[in-house]
Phi, psi and omega in degrees: 000316180293323180294319180296316179297319179295319178295321178295316179296317179297319179296317178297315179297319180296314179296318178297319178296317178296317180298311181294322179294326176296319179295312180295321180298315180295320182294315187270348178259347178279112182261120181300333181290339181268348180284146179287127182264135178244164179295329178293319177297321179296315179300316180300318181292321179292318183295340176297336183275343180057253177264134180252099179277118187245352182203133173236136182240135178250126182237133173273099191260134175241140176222159171224126179244123179249121175261105184271125180272000173119321180212168179300319180296316179294321179296326178300322182269317190238357184288168180205137171234120184245119176247134183219153179216139178197162173269123183245130176258124177244123182253131177252152178185187182242131178278105184272349183289338183266005179285134180244164178302334178295338181269006184232133175239124177254117178260104185292323182292315183268357181055053180232142173246123177252124182240128172273089187280134176300153178292146176298150178217171177282120184266322181206158174215136183209155176275131176257119180086205184266157172262125175271123186236132171242115187242113176253122185236153172296159186303310182289325177297319179298320183281319190248342185225042183267103183238098184292327177296317179297318179295319179297313180297322177296315179296316179302311182298315183290320178299314181290324178295315180294322178295319178298316179297321179296319180291320181300334180280350182257089184299329182296332178295321180289325177294318177296322179297319179293321178297317178295322178299319178299316180299319181291319178295324176298322177293321181297322183259013183300324185274003183271340185085005179255146172271158187243134175236127179248129178255000000 
């Protein structure tokens, strides 16, 4: 009886050892660089990154908004001049969610991945810190139509719009953003054994 129980325990341990060694063998001998890579696999890996923010620019932005009531006399009563200043952060990047398998060529022989990467664009813009506002209003506007929330929202909108326009005029920022995107994508595909070409 003891011998039978001992044989059963030894058999169970032996089977468990074979099972576990099979799992470890498969895990440590499967090399991702040897697996065939497809454009769909590349898209899946890229889409995990969603938006790739590769460059952020900080601008000390000043604006002046003049609300003209039509004449000097009307401006005296209802006019408004709003001056505002704030630090604006504009982030550039590449939208990776829209990449499709058609934009990717995997060359198995040369071990190269060619990606038709979308051009960088402005992904977000935000005010960092407080907005400094100087608001000069006509007498009646001050008394009857003084809306600080509206003035703040107007200043916020104009500050971020002007910062976006300033960044859009600097082509070198978009070129740097694309270069950074390439570096990050190279890191993402570093373990595949393929080199990366971005068009």
